[in-house]
VOGU-3710 file (C-alpha; in Angstrom, 3 decimals, decimal comma):
1> xxxxxxxxxx> 0,000/0,000/0,000  2,828/2,408/0,805  4,498/1,924/-2,561  1,148/2,016/-4,295  0,337/5,569/-3,193  3,998/6,552/-3,680  4,029/8,612/-0,484  7,224/6,867/0,590  8,534/6,261/-2,924  9,425/9,743/-4,134
11> xxxxxxxxxx> 12,731/10,404/-5,960  14,079/12,259/-2,918  13,319/9,448/-0,482  14,808/6,842/-2,841  17,930/8,966/-3,331  18,433/9,415/0,420  17,947/5,698/1,094  20,480/4,745/-1,588  23,014/7,311/-0,373  22,586/6,140/3,216
21> xxxxxxxxxx> 23,341/2,533/2,214  26,264/3,502/-0,024  27,747/5,760/2,645  27,818/2,918/5,170  29,589/0,684/2,642  31,995/3,460/1,616  32,930/4,428/5,167  33,373/0,768/6,118  35,870/0,324/3,264  37,718/3,545/4,131
31> xxxxxxxxxx> 37,907/2,487/7,794  39,351/-0,926/6,784  36,085/-2,613/7,707  36,257/-1,288/11,229  32,795/-0,282/12,340  33,906/2,119/15,052  32,053/4,853/13,185  28,641/3,264/13,727  28,089/4,561/17,306  28,856/8,076/16,079
41> xxxxxxxxxx> 26,420/7,580/13,213  23,697/6,428/15,596  24,386/9,409/17,846  24,136/11,669/14,825  20,728/10,223/13,899  19,487/10,577/17,477  20,866/14,106/17,680  19,203/15,172/14,443  15,924/13,601/15,520  16,097/15,446/18,831
51> xxxxxxxxxx> 16,949/18,713/17,049  13,969/18,408/14,715  11,568/17,479/17,494  12,728/19,837/20,237  13,095/23,225/18,560  10,548/26,032/18,962  9,320/25,339/15,433  7,721/22,084/16,647  4,790/24,097/18,065  4,022/25,204/14,520
61> xxxxxxxxxx> 5,153/22,082/12,692  3,175/19,514/14,696  -0,265/21,110/14,182  0,682/21,704/10,533  1,496/18,021/10,020  -1,832/16,984/11,562  -3,716/19,516/9,442  -1,897/18,499/6,267  -2,514/14,818/6,960  -6,239/15,448/7,427
71> xxxxxxxxxx> -6,701/17,406/4,191  -4,200/15,437/2,074  -3,255/12,062/3,526  -0,837/11,245/0,725  1,162/14,453/1,208  0,996/13,970/4,978  2,590/10,550/4,586  5,087/12,041/2,142  6,042/14,626/4,775  6,758/11,863/7,280
81> xxxxxxxxxx> 8,841/10,005/4,693  10,744/13,152/3,735  11,504/13,868/7,402  12,946/10,388/7,934  14,880/10,592/4,659  16,389/13,939/5,659  17,632/12,509/8,951  19,224/9,608/7,043  20,754/11,981/4,476  22,225/14,258/7,156
91> xxxxxxxxxx> 23,671/11,381/9,176  25,166/9,768/6,062  26,620/13,112/4,988  28,283/13,738/8,357  29,734/10,226/8,485  31,046/10,419/4,909  32,406/13,947/5,335  34,482/12,805/8,306  36,515/10,536/6,000  37,727/13,387/3,751
101> xxxxxxxxxx> 41,239/13,805/5,221  41,670/10,022/5,307  40,783/9,594/1,636  42,488/12,780/0,431  44,623/14,730/2,932  44,062/18,485/2,954  45,947/20,037/0,046  43,923/22,912/-1,472  44,275/25,607/1,203  47,339/27,334/-0,312
111> xxxxxxxxxx> 45,587/27,557/-3,691  42,363/28,895/-2,180  44,383/31,384/-0,134  45,982/32,727/-3,319  42,578/33,060/-4,976  41,297/35,093/-2,034  44,330/37,365/-2,210  43,512/37,987/-5,869  39,832/38,679/-5,118  40,614/41,110/-2,293
121> xxxxxxxxxx> 43,559/42,797/-3,984  46,311/41,385/-1,804  44,296/41,078/1,406  42,778/38,062/3,102  39,014/37,745/3,071  38,737/37,906/6,848  40,605/41,242/6,876  38,046/42,705/4,497  35,118/41,185/6,413  36,306/42,287/9,854
131> xxxxxxxxxx> 36,961/45,808/8,667  33,488/45,977/7,163  31,479/44,215/9,863  33,215/44,877/13,171  31,145/47,969/13,957  27,683/46,456/13,472  28,051/42,716/14,175  28,179/41,115/17,608  29,135/37,594/18,631  25,625/36,520/19,670
141> xxxxxxxxxx> 24,094/37,774/16,441  26,756/36,065/14,349  26,320/32,763/16,197  22,525/32,894/16,043  22,499/33,616/12,323  25,384/31,467/11,114  24,906/28,477/13,410  21,408/28,201/14,875  19,240/29,870/12,226  21,206/28,323/9,386
151> xxxxxxxxxx> 20,975/24,829/10,899  17,223/25,101/11,406  16,524/26,456/7,918  18,849/23,949/6,254  17,627/20,818/8,007  13,969/21,814/7,793  14,079/22,897/4,136  12,709/19,582/2,761  9,861/19,525/5,270  8,927/23,161/4,668
161> xxxxxxxxxx> 8,882/22,619/0,898  6,862/19,417/1,201  4,314/20,960/3,556  3,884/24,316/1,835  4,341/23,744/-1,899  1,435/22,227/-3,821  3,387/22,280/-7,108  4,567/18,664/-7,430  7,234/19,360/-10,068  8,813/22,208/-8,114
171> xxxxxxxxxx> 8,558/20,297/-4,847  10,351/17,239/-6,190  12,904/19,330/-8,093  13,996/21,341/-5,065  14,159/18,266/-2,866  16,458/16,611/-5,414  18,610/19,746/-5,734  18,842/19,747/-1,927  19,958/16,111/-1,789  22,426/16,394/-4,669
181> xxxxxxxxxx> 23,919/19,521/-3,120  24,681/17,698/0,114  26,149/14,684/-1,666  27,944/16,199/-4,676  29,149/19,456/-3,131  29,413/18,323/0,474  31,074/14,942/-0,063  32,329/14,352/-3,614  33,661/17,808/-4,491  34,813/18,444/-0,913
191> xxxxxxxxxx> 36,817/15,218/-1,097  38,417/16,180/-4,410  39,191/19,741/-3,253  40,172/18,708/0,258  40,678/21,855/2,333  40,433/22,857/5,983  39,560/26,547/5,764  41,384/29,672/7,010  40,778/29,052/10,719  42,497/25,633/10,548
201> xxxxxxxxxx> 44,824/26,136/7,571  48,030/27,115/9,374  47,722/24,245/11,844  47,250/21,841/8,922  49,856/23,199/6,509  52,478/24,490/8,926  52,415/27,846/7,150  51,740/31,261/8,666  49,322/32,687/6,094  46,656/33,238/8,748
211> xxxxxxxxxx> 48,786/34,217/11,729  46,645/37,338/12,148  43,298/35,522/11,912  42,776/34,411/15,515  43,809/37,765/17,018  41,433/39,415/14,566  38,590/37,033/15,474  39,107/37,867/19,137  39,347/41,583/18,375  35,864/41,545/16,797
221> xxxxxxxxxx> 34,432/39,813/19,878  34,287/36,152/18,855  36,590/34,896/21,616  34,644/32,464/23,810  31,564/32,752/21,595  29,602/29,811/20,230  31,540/30,169/16,970  34,847/29,960/18,859  33,624/26,964/20,869  32,521/25,150/17,717
231> xxxxxxxxxx> 35,882/25,734/16,048  37,759/24,479/19,098  35,483/21,431/19,240  36,049/20,602/15,565  39,797/20,905/15,968  39,855/18,775/19,137  37,820/16,081/17,372  40,209/16,204/14,417  43,345/15,901/16,554  41,858/13,363/18,991
241> xxxxxxxxxx> 42,228/10,415/16,610  44,949/11,751/14,288  42,507/13,045/11,709  40,336/9,926/11,497  37,394/11,933/12,871  35,605/8,836/14,115  33,225/10,987/16,144  31,408/11,835/12,923  32,315/15,509/12,802  34,411/16,801/9,960
251> xxxxxxxxxx> 36,536/19,739/8,891  36,003/20,868/5,309  36,027/24,252/3,574  35,554/24,022/-0,190  32,822/24,212/-1,278  30,765/25,888/1,432  27,615/23,972/2,375  26,554/26,931/4,495  26,450/29,158/1,438  25,068/26,376/-0,766
261> xxxxxxxxxx> 22,025/25,975/1,486  21,540/29,751/1,589  21,731/29,803/-2,218  19,108/27,051/-2,399  16,788/29,031/-0,134  17,397/32,131/-2,246  16,501/30,327/-5,477  13,400/28,778/-3,942  12,133/32,036/-2,433  12,711/33,915/-5,692
271> xxxxxxxxxx> 10,822/31,256/-7,649  7,937/31,047/-5,205  7,431/34,808/-4,927  9,478/37,569/-6,604  8,158/39,927/-3,921  10,279/38,102/-1,345  13,356/37,904/-3,591  15,181/40,655/-1,622  14,801/38,533/1,526  16,340/35,485/-0,150
281> xxxxxxxxxx> 19,182/37,494/-1,677  19,912/39,209/1,651  20,073/35,850/3,432  22,466/34,467/0,806  24,795/37,473/0,934  24,727/37,504/4,753  25,645/33,817/5,098  28,420/34,216/2,507  29,775/37,243/4,373  29,616/35,462/7,744
291> xxxxxxxxxx> 31,344/32,388/6,308  34,351/34,646/5,678  33,894/36,732/8,837  34,031/33,667/11,114  37,170/32,313/9,437  35,522/29,083/8,351  35,680/29,763/4,630  37,480/31,420/1,785  35,401/33,754/-0,381  35,784/31,297/-3,254
301> xxxxxxxxxx> 34,068/28,543/-1,261  30,761/30,401/-1,203  30,970/31,906/-4,681  31,510/28,519/-6,317  28,820/26,915/-4,136  26,265/29,479/-5,279  27,102/28,926/-8,947  26,941/25,145/-8,585  23,567/25,141/-6,815  22,160/27,421/-9,515
311> xxxxxxxxxx> 23,623/25,111/-12,181  22,074/21,994/-10,616  18,670/23,664/-10,483  19,079/24,859/-14,089  19,899/21,312/-15,238  16,704/20,013/-13,638  14,706/22,798/-15,286  16,297/22,046/-18,651  15,568/18,347/-18,219  11,931/19,157/-17,472
321> xxxxxxxxxx> 11,754/21,437/-20,507  13,290/18,759/-22,721  10,865/16,148/-21,421  7,906/18,464/-22,049  9,041/19,185/-25,610  9,523/15,474/-26,289  6,036/14,706/-24,948  4,537/17,470/-27,114  6,208/16,050/-30,221  4,923/12,582/-29,389
331> xxxxx> 1,388/13,927/-28,956  1,663/15,769/-32,284  2,931/12,645/-34,060  0,053/10,590/-32,717  -2,611/13,163/-33,621
//
């Protein structure tokens, strides 16, 4: 019955299930068939489930799910399936991402550093960002926007789209763009372009390109902030097991998933309602700026992410257009 009404058999759910299975096999091979990563994966699933069910949005989401299920049982079941698939996708992503330095040790930071110096005319991106934002940004606002708000909007994107968008084509397209972004940008491309990011680069490479970064981060008020705590946690997890990152967390800079998710939201908002386009564009620019401001990313990380997300969406649109034209020609030939 479940497969018959296709509520749990959408392209997005199938994609997430396949990626989840492949990620377990891939990580097992990379870890020499040691399954020490499984407890971390289970913790990640439990943590994501708790995050989705304990946030303030649950007071809106729960009544919405009940209402949606009552008026459209198939979409209500689809929403449940999408929620479970998103948890699986996120857990598989985190587990796979943690293997990046094992598969391909960090190498791209010097190249990305040079690109930033070109973009900012001989300056580092963080120098530009701190000069521009120090007077109007505070640590709590940065942490709330870049960490908490971003996490909520990114993890809940599939559920929001499923619950609010009655256009089946657009709904399925954006869910697939979402999934492919996490897998292609966040795992495949990140593994090829293995990089740690400015805040970790010197410790990884032994260079002194970013000797001024930490003093600058502290000067703009980020010392002891949630951002600082997260960076220290990521580094401690990386050094704890000599870069194996068995805890399921992972350091990776290029491309920026933070900016990629903001770009996806921007595209979706602009397509749903041009009136809200300024909101989507502002969110994208803000997350890109904060990715540099916090020292996590090079400017290139976010710029390339934005272009790639737009390209993936364009390919799906082109595929739909090609399918429609082919169907029209078939109808004409049969008439």
